[in-house]
mmCIF file as Biopython writes it, N, C-alpha, C and O atoms, coordinates in Angstrom:
data_model
#
loop_
_atom_site.group_PDB
_atom_site.id
_atom_site.type_symbol
_atom_site.label_atom_id
_atom_site.label_alt_id
_atom_site.label_comp_id
_atom_site.label_asym_id
_atom_site.label_entity_id
_atom_site.label_seq_id
_atom_site.pdbx_PDB_ins_code
_atom_site.Cartn_x
_atom_site.Cartn_y
_atom_site.Cartn_z
_atom_site.occupancy
_atom_site.B_iso_or_equiv
_atom_site.auth_seq_id
_atom_site.auth_asym_id
_atom_site.pdbx_PDB_model_num
ATOM 1   N N  . MET A ? 1  ? -3.751  -7.927  -11.563 1.0 0.0 1  A 1 
ATOM 2   C CA . MET A ? 1  ? -3.437  -9.135  -10.850 1.0 0.0 1  A 1 
ATOM 3   C C  . MET A ? 1  ? -2.745  -8.877  -9.505  1.0 0.0 1  A 1 
ATOM 4   O O  . MET A ? 1  ? -3.104  -9.520  -8.518  1.0 0.0 1  A 1 
ATOM 5   N N  . PRO A ? 2  ? -1.768  -7.963  -9.425  1.0 0.0 2  A 1 
ATOM 6   C CA . PRO A ? 2  ? -1.083  -7.789  -8.143  1.0 0.0 2  A 1 
ATOM 7   C C  . PRO A ? 2  ? -2.008  -7.446  -6.964  1.0 0.0 2  A 1 
ATOM 8   O O  . PRO A ? 2  ? -1.823  -8.003  -5.882  1.0 0.0 2  A 1 
ATOM 9   N N  . PRO A ? 3  ? -3.003  -6.544  -7.132  1.0 0.0 3  A 1 
ATOM 10  C CA . PRO A ? 3  ? -3.885  -6.280  -5.987  1.0 0.0 3  A 1 
ATOM 11  C C  . PRO A ? 3  ? -4.701  -7.515  -5.584  1.0 0.0 3  A 1 
ATOM 12  O O  . PRO A ? 3  ? -4.922  -7.759  -4.397  1.0 0.0 3  A 1 
ATOM 13  N N  . LEU A ? 4  ? -5.141  -8.280  -6.567  1.0 0.0 4  A 1 
ATOM 14  C CA . LEU A ? 4  ? -5.897  -9.494  -6.280  1.0 0.0 4  A 1 
ATOM 15  C C  . LEU A ? 4  ? -5.012  -10.510 -5.559  1.0 0.0 4  A 1 
ATOM 16  O O  . LEU A ? 4  ? -5.450  -11.158 -4.608  1.0 0.0 4  A 1 
ATOM 17  N N  . TYR A ? 5  ? -3.790  -10.642 -6.007  1.0 0.0 5  A 1 
ATOM 18  C CA . TYR A ? 5  ? -2.832  -11.546 -5.362  1.0 0.0 5  A 1 
ATOM 19  C C  . TYR A ? 5  ? -2.617  -11.114 -3.907  1.0 0.0 5  A 1 
ATOM 20  O O  . TYR A ? 5  ? -2.682  -11.940 -2.997  1.0 0.0 5  A 1 
ATOM 21  N N  . ALA A ? 6  ? -2.361  -9.824  -3.691  1.0 0.0 6  A 1 
ATOM 22  C CA . ALA A ? 6  ? -2.096  -9.319  -2.344  1.0 0.0 6  A 1 
ATOM 23  C C  . ALA A ? 6  ? -3.285  -9.555  -1.418  1.0 0.0 6  A 1 
ATOM 24  O O  . ALA A ? 6  ? -3.108  -9.821  -0.229  1.0 0.0 6  A 1 
ATOM 25  N N  . ALA A ? 7  ? -4.488  -9.457  -1.960  1.0 0.0 7  A 1 
ATOM 26  C CA . ALA A ? 7  ? -5.694  -9.597  -1.139  1.0 0.0 7  A 1 
ATOM 27  C C  . ALA A ? 7  ? -6.097  -11.041 -0.879  1.0 0.0 7  A 1 
ATOM 28  O O  . ALA A ? 7  ? -6.758  -11.322 0.120   1.0 0.0 7  A 1 
ATOM 29  N N  . THR A ? 8  ? -5.714  -11.959 -1.755  1.0 0.0 8  A 1 
ATOM 30  C CA . THR A ? 8  ? -6.263  -13.313 -1.640  1.0 0.0 8  A 1 
ATOM 31  C C  . THR A ? 8  ? -5.246  -14.436 -1.494  1.0 0.0 8  A 1 
ATOM 32  O O  . THR A ? 8  ? -5.601  -15.522 -1.037  1.0 0.0 8  A 1 
ATOM 33  N N  . SER A ? 9  ? -4.013  -14.209 -1.863  1.0 0.0 9  A 1 
ATOM 34  C CA . SER A ? 9  ? -3.041  -15.307 -1.835  1.0 0.0 9  A 1 
ATOM 35  C C  . SER A ? 9  ? -2.540  -15.591 -0.429  1.0 0.0 9  A 1 
ATOM 36  O O  . SER A ? 9  ? -2.145  -14.667 0.282   1.0 0.0 9  A 1 
ATOM 37  N N  . PRO A ? 10 ? -2.549  -16.850 -0.016  1.0 0.0 10 A 1 
ATOM 38  C CA . PRO A ? 10 ? -1.981  -17.202 1.280   1.0 0.0 10 A 1 
ATOM 39  C C  . PRO A ? 10 ? -0.471  -16.922 1.337   1.0 0.0 10 A 1 
ATOM 40  O O  . PRO A ? 10 ? 0.096   -16.779 2.420   1.0 0.0 10 A 1 
ATOM 41  N N  . ALA A ? 11 ? 0.171   -16.846 0.170   1.0 0.0 11 A 1 
ATOM 42  C CA . ALA A ? 11 ? 1.608   -16.587 0.118   1.0 0.0 11 A 1 
ATOM 43  C C  . ALA A ? 11 ? 1.943   -15.101 0.273   1.0 0.0 11 A 1 
ATOM 44  O O  . ALA A ? 11 ? 3.087   -14.757 0.570   1.0 0.0 11 A 1 
ATOM 45  N N  . ALA A ? 12 ? 0.955   -14.215 0.073   1.0 0.0 12 A 1 
ATOM 46  C CA . ALA A ? 12 ? 1.194   -12.774 0.205   1.0 0.0 12 A 1 
ATOM 47  C C  . ALA A ? 12 ? 1.397   -12.435 1.676   1.0 0.0 12 A 1 
ATOM 48  O O  . ALA A ? 12 ? 0.657   -12.907 2.540   1.0 0.0 12 A 1 
ATOM 49  N N  . LYS A ? 13 ? 2.398   -11.617 1.951   1.0 0.0 13 A 1 
ATOM 50  C CA . LYS A ? 13 ? 2.743   -11.261 3.324   1.0 0.0 13 A 1 
ATOM 51  C C  . LYS A ? 13 ? 2.193   -9.885  3.676   1.0 0.0 13 A 1 
ATOM 52  O O  . LYS A ? 13 ? 2.217   -8.966  2.858   1.0 0.0 13 A 1 
ATOM 53  N N  . SER A ? 14 ? 1.703   -9.756  4.890   1.0 0.0 14 A 1 
ATOM 54  C CA . SER A ? 14 ? 1.152   -8.494  5.374   1.0 0.0 14 A 1 
ATOM 55  C C  . SER A ? 14 ? 2.224   -7.400  5.378   1.0 0.0 14 A 1 
ATOM 56  O O  . SER A ? 14 ? 3.380   -7.652  5.716   1.0 0.0 14 A 1 
ATOM 57  N N  . GLY A ? 15 ? 1.824   -6.190  5.000   1.0 0.0 15 A 1 
ATOM 58  C CA . GLY A ? 15 ? 2.734   -5.054  5.035   1.0 0.0 15 A 1 
ATOM 59  C C  . GLY A ? 15 ? 3.690   -4.983  3.863   1.0 0.0 15 A 1 
ATOM 60  O O  . GLY A ? 15 ? 4.599   -4.153  3.856   1.0 0.0 15 A 1 
ATOM 61  N N  . ARG A ? 16 ? 3.503   -5.831  2.882   1.0 0.0 16 A 1 
ATOM 62  C CA . ARG A ? 16 ? 4.382   -5.843  1.709   1.0 0.0 16 A 1 
ATOM 63  C C  . ARG A ? 16 ? 3.682   -5.185  0.536   1.0 0.0 16 A 1 
ATOM 64  O O  . ARG A ? 16 ? 2.457   -5.067  0.523   1.0 0.0 16 A 1 
ATOM 65  N N  . LEU A ? 17 ? 4.460   -4.755  -0.449  1.0 0.0 17 A 1 
ATOM 66  C CA . LEU A ? 17 ? 3.940   -4.127  -1.656  1.0 0.0 17 A 1 
ATOM 67  C C  . LEU A ? 17 ? 4.055   -5.113  -2.810  1.0 0.0 17 A 1 
ATOM 68  O O  . LEU A ? 17 ? 5.122   -5.674  -3.056  1.0 0.0 17 A 1 
ATOM 69  N N  . TYR A ? 18 ? 2.947   -5.318  -3.513  1.0 0.0 18 A 1 
ATOM 70  C CA . TYR A ? 18 ? 2.952   -6.201  -4.677  1.0 0.0 18 A 1 
ATOM 71  C C  . TYR A ? 18 ? 2.574   -5.388  -5.907  1.0 0.0 18 A 1 
ATOM 72  O O  . TYR A ? 18 ? 1.618   -4.613  -5.885  1.0 0.0 18 A 1 
ATOM 73  N N  . GLY A ? 19 ? 3.324   -5.574  -6.960  1.0 0.0 19 A 1 
ATOM 74  C CA . GLY A ? 19 ? 3.066   -4.867  -8.209  1.0 0.0 19 A 1 
ATOM 75  C C  . GLY A ? 19 ? 3.424   -5.763  -9.377  1.0 0.0 19 A 1 
ATOM 76  O O  . GLY A ? 19 ? 3.844   -6.904  -9.188  1.0 0.0 19 A 1 
ATOM 77  N N  . PRO A ? 20 ? 3.258   -5.247  -10.586 1.0 0.0 20 A 1 
ATOM 78  C CA . PRO A ? 20 ? 3.558   -6.037  -11.776 1.0 0.0 20 A 1 
ATOM 79  C C  . PRO A ? 20 ? 5.056   -6.262  -11.952 1.0 0.0 20 A 1 
ATOM 80  O O  . PRO A ? 20 ? 5.870   -5.406  -11.605 1.0 0.0 20 A 1 
ATOM 81  N N  . ASP A ? 21 ? 5.406   -7.418  -12.493 1.0 0.0 21 A 1 
ATOM 82  C CA . ASP A ? 21 ? 6.817   -7.755  -12.678 1.0 0.0 21 A 1 
ATOM 83  C C  . ASP A ? 21 ? 7.334   -7.438  -14.073 1.0 0.0 21 A 1 
ATOM 84  O O  . ASP A ? 21 ? 8.483   -7.750  -14.386 1.0 0.0 21 A 1 
ATOM 85  N N  . GLY A ? 22 ? 6.518   -6.830  -14.911 1.0 0.0 22 A 1 
ATOM 86  C CA . GLY A ? 22 ? 6.915   -6.537  -16.282 1.0 0.0 22 A 1 
ATOM 87  C C  . GLY A ? 22 ? 7.795   -5.302  -16.404 1.0 0.0 22 A 1 
ATOM 88  O O  . GLY A ? 22 ? 8.121   -4.652  -15.411 1.0 0.0 22 A 1 
ATOM 89  N N  . LEU A ? 23 ? 8.170   -4.995  -17.625 1.0 0.0 23 A 1 
ATOM 90  C CA . LEU A ? 23 ? 9.025   -3.855  -17.938 1.0 0.0 23 A 1 
ATOM 91  C C  . LEU A ? 23 ? 8.483   -2.568  -17.320 1.0 0.0 23 A 1 
ATOM 92  O O  . LEU A ? 23 ? 7.341   -2.191  -17.583 1.0 0.0 23 A 1 
ATOM 93  N N  . GLY A ? 24 ? 9.262   -1.913  -16.528 1.0 0.0 24 A 1 
ATOM 94  C CA . GLY A ? 24 ? 8.857   -0.666  -15.895 1.0 0.0 24 A 1 
ATOM 95  C C  . GLY A ? 24 ? 7.769   -0.838  -14.845 1.0 0.0 24 A 1 
ATOM 96  O O  . GLY A ? 24 ? 7.169   0.138   -14.394 1.0 0.0 24 A 1 
ATOM 97  N N  . GLN A ? 25 ? 7.522   -2.065  -14.463 1.0 0.0 25 A 1 
ATOM 98  C CA . GLN A ? 25 ? 6.463   -2.388  -13.499 1.0 0.0 25 A 1 
ATOM 99  C C  . GLN A ? 25 ? 5.111   -1.829  -13.956 1.0 0.0 25 A 1 
ATOM 100 O O  . GLN A ? 25 ? 4.308   -1.366  -13.145 1.0 0.0 25 A 1 
ATOM 101 N N  . LEU A ? 26 ? 4.880   -1.884  -15.264 1.0 0.0 26 A 1 
ATOM 102 C CA . LEU A ? 26 ? 3.621   -1.381  -15.830 1.0 0.0 26 A 1 
ATOM 103 C C  . LEU A ? 26 ? 2.646   -2.495  -16.170 1.0 0.0 26 A 1 
ATOM 104 O O  . LEU A ? 26 ? 1.447   -2.247  -16.300 1.0 0.0 26 A 1 
ATOM 105 N N  . SER A ? 27 ? 3.140   -3.717  -16.315 1.0 0.0 27 A 1 
ATOM 106 C CA . SER A ? 27 ? 2.264   -4.844  -16.630 1.0 0.0 27 A 1 
ATOM 107 C C  . SER A ? 27 ? 2.951   -6.124  -16.168 1.0 0.0 27 A 1 
ATOM 108 O O  . SER A ? 27 ? 4.140   -6.130  -15.851 1.0 0.0 27 A 1 
ATOM 109 N N  . GLY A ? 28 ? 2.192   -7.187  -16.138 1.0 0.0 28 A 1 
ATOM 110 C CA . GLY A ? 28 ? 2.762   -8.475  -15.785 1.0 0.0 28 A 1 
ATOM 111 C C  . GLY A ? 28 ? 2.138   -9.061  -14.543 1.0 0.0 28 A 1 
ATOM 112 O O  . GLY A ? 28 ? 1.192   -8.515  -13.975 1.0 0.0 28 A 1 
ATOM 113 N N  . GLY A ? 29 ? 2.682   -10.168 -14.144 1.0 0.0 29 A 1 
ATOM 114 C CA . GLY A ? 29 ? 2.188   -10.884 -12.979 1.0 0.0 29 A 1 
ATOM 115 C C  . GLY A ? 29 ? 2.649   -10.242 -11.681 1.0 0.0 29 A 1 
ATOM 116 O O  . GLY A ? 29 ? 3.494   -9.347  -11.692 1.0 0.0 29 A 1 
ATOM 117 N N  . PRO A ? 30 ? 2.094   -10.701 -10.558 1.0 0.0 30 A 1 
ATOM 118 C CA . PRO A ? 30 ? 2.426   -10.107 -9.275  1.0 0.0 30 A 1 
ATOM 119 C C  . PRO A ? 30 ? 3.842   -10.453 -8.810  1.0 0.0 30 A 1 
ATOM 120 O O  . PRO A ? 30 ? 4.332   -11.566 -8.998  1.0 0.0 30 A 1 
ATOM 121 N N  . LYS A ? 31 ? 4.474   -9.457  -8.197  1.0 0.0 31 A 1 
ATOM 122 C CA . LYS A ? 31 ? 5.821   -9.613  -7.668  1.0 0.0 31 A 1 
ATOM 123 C C  . LYS A ? 31 ? 5.936   -8.726  -6.427  1.0 0.0 31 A 1 
ATOM 124 O O  . LYS A ? 31 ? 5.395   -7.621  -6.394  1.0 0.0 31 A 1 
ATOM 125 N N  . GLU A ? 32 ? 6.634   -9.210  -5.423  1.0 0.0 32 A 1 
ATOM 126 C CA . GLU A ? 32 ? 6.880   -8.379  -4.242  1.0 0.0 32 A 1 
ATOM 127 C C  . GLU A ? 32 ? 7.911   -7.311  -4.607  1.0 0.0 32 A 1 
ATOM 128 O O  . GLU A ? 32 ? 8.971   -7.615  -5.154  1.0 0.0 32 A 1 
ATOM 129 N N  . LEU A ? 33 ? 7.584   -6.067  -4.299  1.0 0.0 33 A 1 
ATOM 130 C CA . LEU A ? 33 ? 8.460   -4.945  -4.623  1.0 0.0 33 A 1 
ATOM 131 C C  . LEU A ? 33 ? 8.916   -4.261  -3.343  1.0 0.0 33 A 1 
ATOM 132 O O  . LEU A ? 33 ? 8.312   -4.431  -2.284  1.0 0.0 33 A 1 
ATOM 133 N N  . ALA A ? 34 ? 9.979   -3.492  -3.453  1.0 0.0 34 A 1 
ATOM 134 C CA . ALA A ? 34 ? 10.423  -2.680  -2.316  1.0 0.0 34 A 1 
ATOM 135 C C  . ALA A ? 34 ? 9.432   -1.526  -2.142  1.0 0.0 34 A 1 
ATOM 136 O O  . ALA A ? 34 ? 8.979   -0.929  -3.119  1.0 0.0 34 A 1 
ATOM 137 N N  . VAL A ? 35 ? 9.107   -1.225  -0.894  1.0 0.0 35 A 1 
ATOM 138 C CA . VAL A ? 35 ? 8.221   -0.086  -0.617  1.0 0.0 35 A 1 
ATOM 139 C C  . VAL A ? 35 ? 9.023   1.183   -0.869  1.0 0.0 35 A 1 
ATOM 140 O O  . VAL A ? 35 ? 10.140  1.327   -0.371  1.0 0.0 35 A 1 
ATOM 141 N N  . TYR A ? 36 ? 8.454   2.100   -1.640  1.0 0.0 36 A 1 
ATOM 142 C CA . TYR A ? 36 ? 9.133   3.335   -1.987  1.0 0.0 36 A 1 
ATOM 143 C C  . TYR A ? 36 ? 9.492   4.119   -0.732  1.0 0.0 36 A 1 
ATOM 144 O O  . TYR A ? 36 ? 8.733   4.126   0.238   1.0 0.0 36 A 1 
ATOM 145 N N  . ARG A ? 37 ? 10.628  4.766   -0.747  1.0 0.0 37 A 1 
ATOM 146 C CA . ARG A ? 37 ? 11.094  5.532   0.405   1.0 0.0 37 A 1 
ATOM 147 C C  . ARG A ? 37 ? 10.056  6.573   0.835   1.0 0.0 37 A 1 
ATOM 148 O O  . ARG A ? 37 ? 9.819   6.758   2.028   1.0 0.0 37 A 1 
ATOM 149 N N  . SER A ? 38 ? 9.446   7.242   -0.126  1.0 0.0 38 A 1 
ATOM 150 C CA . SER A ? 38 ? 8.450   8.262   0.210   1.0 0.0 38 A 1 
ATOM 151 C C  . SER A ? 38 ? 7.224   7.670   0.899   1.0 0.0 38 A 1 
ATOM 152 O O  . SER A ? 38 ? 6.528   8.369   1.635   1.0 0.0 38 A 1 
ATOM 153 N N  . ALA A ? 39 ? 6.962   6.402   0.667   1.0 0.0 39 A 1 
ATOM 154 C CA . ALA A ? 39 ? 5.813   5.745   1.299   1.0 0.0 39 A 1 
ATOM 155 C C  . ALA A ? 39 ? 6.124   5.290   2.719   1.0 0.0 39 A 1 
ATOM 156 O O  . ALA A ? 39 ? 5.228   4.842   3.434   1.0 0.0 39 A 1 
ATOM 157 N N  . ARG A ? 40 ? 7.382   5.398   3.134   1.0 0.0 40 A 1 
ATOM 158 C CA . ARG A ? 40 ? 7.765   4.991   4.480   1.0 0.0 40 A 1 
ATOM 159 C C  . ARG A ? 40 ? 7.898   6.172   5.437   1.0 0.0 40 A 1 
ATOM 160 O O  . ARG A ? 40 ? 8.299   5.985   6.586   1.0 0.0 40 A 1 
ATOM 161 N N  . ASP A ? 41 ? 7.572   7.379   4.991   1.0 0.0 41 A 1 
ATOM 162 C CA . ASP A ? 41 ? 7.723   8.572   5.822   1.0 0.0 41 A 1 
ATOM 163 C C  . ASP A ? 41 ? 6.553   8.656   6.809   1.0 0.0 41 A 1 
ATOM 164 O O  . ASP A ? 41 ? 5.412   8.870   6.398   1.0 0.0 41 A 1 
ATOM 165 N N  . GLU A ? 42 ? 6.829   8.491   8.098   1.0 0.0 42 A 1 
ATOM 166 C CA . GLU A ? 42 ? 5.775   8.444   9.115   1.0 0.0 42 A 1 
ATOM 167 C C  . GLU A ? 42 ? 5.066   9.785   9.285   1.0 0.0 42 A 1 
ATOM 168 O O  . GLU A ? 42 ? 3.864   9.811   9.551   1.0 0.0 42 A 1 
ATOM 169 N N  . ALA A ? 43 ? 5.779   10.891  9.137   1.0 0.0 43 A 1 
ATOM 170 C CA . ALA A ? 43 ? 5.149   12.210  9.256   1.0 0.0 43 A 1 
ATOM 171 C C  . ALA A ? 43 ? 4.144   12.417  8.127   1.0 0.0 43 A 1 
ATOM 172 O O  . ALA A ? 43 ? 3.046   12.922  8.360   1.0 0.0 43 A 1 
ATOM 173 N N  . ASP A ? 44 ? 4.511   12.031  6.911   1.0 0.0 44 A 1 
ATOM 174 C CA . ASP A ? 44 ? 3.585   12.142  5.784   1.0 0.0 44 A 1 
ATOM 175 C C  . ASP A ? 44 ? 2.382   11.228  5.975   1.0 0.0 44 A 1 
ATOM 176 O O  . ASP A ? 44 ? 1.257   11.607  5.648   1.0 0.0 44 A 1 
ATOM 177 N N  . ALA A ? 45 ? 2.611   10.022  6.504   1.0 0.0 45 A 1 
ATOM 178 C CA . ALA A ? 45 ? 1.512   9.085   6.746   1.0 0.0 45 A 1 
ATOM 179 C C  . ALA A ? 45 ? 0.527   9.662   7.759   1.0 0.0 45 A 1 
ATOM 180 O O  . ALA A ? 45 ? -0.686  9.558   7.571   1.0 0.0 45 A 1 
ATOM 181 N N  . ALA A ? 46 ? 1.034   10.264  8.821   1.0 0.0 46 A 1 
ATOM 182 C CA . ALA A ? 46 ? 0.168   10.860  9.844   1.0 0.0 46 A 1 
ATOM 183 C C  . ALA A ? 46 ? -0.634  12.017  9.260   1.0 0.0 46 A 1 
ATOM 184 O O  . ALA A ? 46 ? -1.820  12.168  9.553   1.0 0.0 46 A 1 
ATOM 185 N N  . ARG A ? 47 ? 0.012   12.825  8.439   1.0 0.0 47 A 1 
ATOM 186 C CA . ARG A ? 47 ? -0.682  13.968  7.814   1.0 0.0 47 A 1 
ATOM 187 C C  . ARG A ? 47 ? -1.759  13.471  6.860   1.0 0.0 47 A 1 
ATOM 188 O O  . ARG A ? 47 ? -2.863  14.015  6.851   1.0 0.0 47 A 1 
ATOM 189 N N  . LEU A ? 48 ? -1.470  12.467  6.068   1.0 0.0 48 A 1 
ATOM 190 C CA . LEU A ? 48 ? -2.454  11.898  5.147   1.0 0.0 48 A 1 
ATOM 191 C C  . LEU A ? 48 ? -3.643  11.340  5.910   1.0 0.0 48 A 1 
ATOM 192 O O  . LEU A ? 48 ? -4.788  11.536  5.501   1.0 0.0 48 A 1 
ATOM 193 N N  . TRP A ? 49 ? -3.388  10.649  7.011   1.0 0.0 49 A 1 
ATOM 194 C CA . TRP A ? 49 ? -4.456  10.077  7.825   1.0 0.0 49 A 1 
ATOM 195 C C  . TRP A ? 49 ? -5.355  11.203  8.364   1.0 0.0 49 A 1 
ATOM 196 O O  . TRP A ? 49 ? -6.581  11.108  8.315   1.0 0.0 49 A 1 
ATOM 197 N N  . GLU A ? 50 ? -4.730  12.257  8.871   1.0 0.0 50 A 1 
ATOM 198 C CA . GLU A ? 50 ? -5.489  13.387  9.413   1.0 0.0 50 A 1 
ATOM 199 C C  . GLU A ? 50 ? -6.347  14.059  8.341   1.0 0.0 50 A 1 
ATOM 200 O O  . GLU A ? 50 ? -7.510  14.381  8.588   1.0 0.0 50 A 1 
ATOM 201 N N  . ILE A ? 51 ? -5.786  14.268  7.169   1.0 0.0 51 A 1 
ATOM 202 C CA . ILE A ? 51 ? -6.535  14.875  6.064   1.0 0.0 51 A 1 
ATOM 203 C C  . ILE A ? 51 ? -7.691  13.970  5.648   1.0 0.0 51 A 1 
ATOM 204 O O  . ILE A ? 51 ? -8.793  14.449  5.381   1.0 0.0 51 A 1 
ATOM 205 N N  . SER A ? 52 ? -7.439  12.660  5.592   1.0 0.0 52 A 1 
ATOM 206 C CA . SER A ? 52 ? -8.488  11.706  5.217   1.0 0.0 52 A 1 
ATOM 207 C C  . SER A ? 52 ? -9.645  11.745  6.205   1.0 0.0 52 A 1 
ATOM 208 O O  . SER A ? 52 ? -10.807 11.711  5.801   1.0 0.0 52 A 1 
ATOM 209 N N  . GLU A ? 53 ? -9.335  11.817  7.501   1.0 0.0 53 A 1 
ATOM 210 C CA . GLU A ? 53 ? -10.388 11.901  8.511   1.0 0.0 53 A 1 
ATOM 211 C C  . GLU A ? 53 ? -11.189 13.192  8.367   1.0 0.0 53 A 1 
ATOM 212 O O  . GLU A ? 53 ? -12.413 13.191  8.496   1.0 0.0 53 A 1 
ATOM 213 N N  . THR A ? 54 ? -10.492 14.283  8.100   1.0 0.0 54 A 1 
ATOM 214 C CA . THR A ? 54 ? -11.166 15.568  7.937   1.0 0.0 54 A 1 
ATOM 215 C C  . THR A ? 54 ? -12.096 15.542  6.722   1.0 0.0 54 A 1 
ATOM 216 O O  . THR A ? 54 ? -13.240 15.988  6.808   1.0 0.0 54 A 1 
ATOM 217 N N  . LEU A ? 55 ? -11.620 15.035  5.616   1.0 0.0 55 A 1 
ATOM 218 C CA . LEU A ? 55 ? -12.411 15.031  4.382   1.0 0.0 55 A 1 
ATOM 219 C C  . LEU A ? 55 ? -13.594 14.070  4.435   1.0 0.0 55 A 1 
ATOM 220 O O  . LEU A ? 55 ? -14.647 14.348  3.863   1.0 0.0 55 A 1 
ATOM 221 N N  . THR A ? 56 ? -13.423 12.947  5.116   1.0 0.0 56 A 1 
ATOM 222 C CA . THR A ? 56 ? -14.494 11.945  5.140   1.0 0.0 56 A 1 
ATOM 223 C C  . THR A ? 56 ? -15.425 12.125  6.340   1.0 0.0 56 A 1 
ATOM 224 O O  . THR A ? 56 ? -16.559 11.646  6.322   1.0 0.0 56 A 1 
ATOM 225 N N  . GLY A ? 57 ? -14.952 12.810  7.377   1.0 0.0 57 A 1 
ATOM 226 C CA . GLY A ? 57 ? -15.743 12.946  8.590   1.0 0.0 57 A 1 
ATOM 227 C C  . GLY A ? 57 ? -15.747 11.679  9.428   1.0 0.0 57 A 1 
ATOM 228 O O  . GLY A ? 57 ? -16.529 11.559  10.371  1.0 0.0 57 A 1 
ATOM 229 N N  . VAL A ? 58 ? -14.871 10.726  9.090   1.0 0.0 58 A 1 
ATOM 230 C CA . VAL A ? 58 ? -14.771 9.472   9.803   1.0 0.0 58 A 1 
ATOM 231 C C  . VAL A ? 58 ? -13.466 9.484   10.598  1.0 0.0 58 A 1 
ATOM 232 O O  . VAL A ? 58 ? -12.398 9.733   10.039  1.0 0.0 58 A 1 
ATOM 233 N N  . THR A ? 59 ? -13.553 9.217   11.894  1.0 0.0 59 A 1 
ATOM 234 C CA . THR A ? 59 ? -12.345 9.165   12.709  1.0 0.0 59 A 1 
ATOM 235 C C  . THR A ? 59 ? -12.236 7.807   13.378  1.0 0.0 59 A 1 
ATOM 236 O O  . THR A ? 59 ? -13.237 7.134   13.625  1.0 0.0 59 A 1 
ATOM 237 N N  . TYR A ? 60 ? -11.015 7.424   13.663  1.0 0.0 60 A 1 
ATOM 238 C CA . TYR A ? 60 ? -10.741 6.157   14.307  1.0 0.0 60 A 1 
ATOM 239 C C  . TYR A ? 60 ? -9.911  6.426   15.542  1.0 0.0 60 A 1 
ATOM 240 O O  . TYR A ? 60 ? -8.893  7.115   15.477  1.0 0.0 60 A 1 
ATOM 241 N N  . GLY A ? 61 ? -10.339 5.889   16.658  1.0 0.0 61 A 1 
ATOM 242 C CA . GLY A ? 61 ? -9.528  6.006   17.866  1.0 0.0 61 A 1 
ATOM 243 C C  . GLY A ? 61 ? -8.344  5.070   17.751  1.0 0.0 61 A 1 
ATOM 244 O O  . GLY A ? 61 ? -8.380  4.116   16.974  1.0 0.0 61 A 1 
ATOM 245 N N  . GLY A ? 62 ? -7.335  5.321   18.485  1.0 0.0 62 A 1 
ATOM 246 C CA . GLY A ? 62 ? -6.178  4.441   18.440  1.0 0.0 62 A 1 
ATOM 247 C C  . GLY A ? 62 ? -4.929  5.216   18.731  1.0 0.0 62 A 1 
ATOM 248 O O  . GLY A ? 62 ? -4.958  6.410   19.029  1.0 0.0 62 A 1 
ATOM 249 N N  . ALA A ? 63 ? -3.848  4.517   18.639  1.0 0.0 63 A 1 
ATOM 250 C CA . ALA A ? 63 ? -2.556  5.102   18.970  1.0 0.0 63 A 1 
ATOM 251 C C  . ALA A ? 63 ? -2.063  6.034   17.892  1.0 0.0 63 A 1 
ATOM 252 O O  . ALA A ? 63 ? -0.983  6.610   18.020  1.0 0.0 63 A 1 
#
């Protein structure tokens, strides 16, 4: 449900993380969650993007 909510709900906000609201965030309805600290590391994001482009052969121009 959380991915569907994030993709289709007018109430879902861009750039936010939605996951299950149940015990241990393993099940349940959609809830806005804090983005994990490791997911906010810009150097890791840039490296992941570069690896993805290399593996797929698809590149995107941009900043």
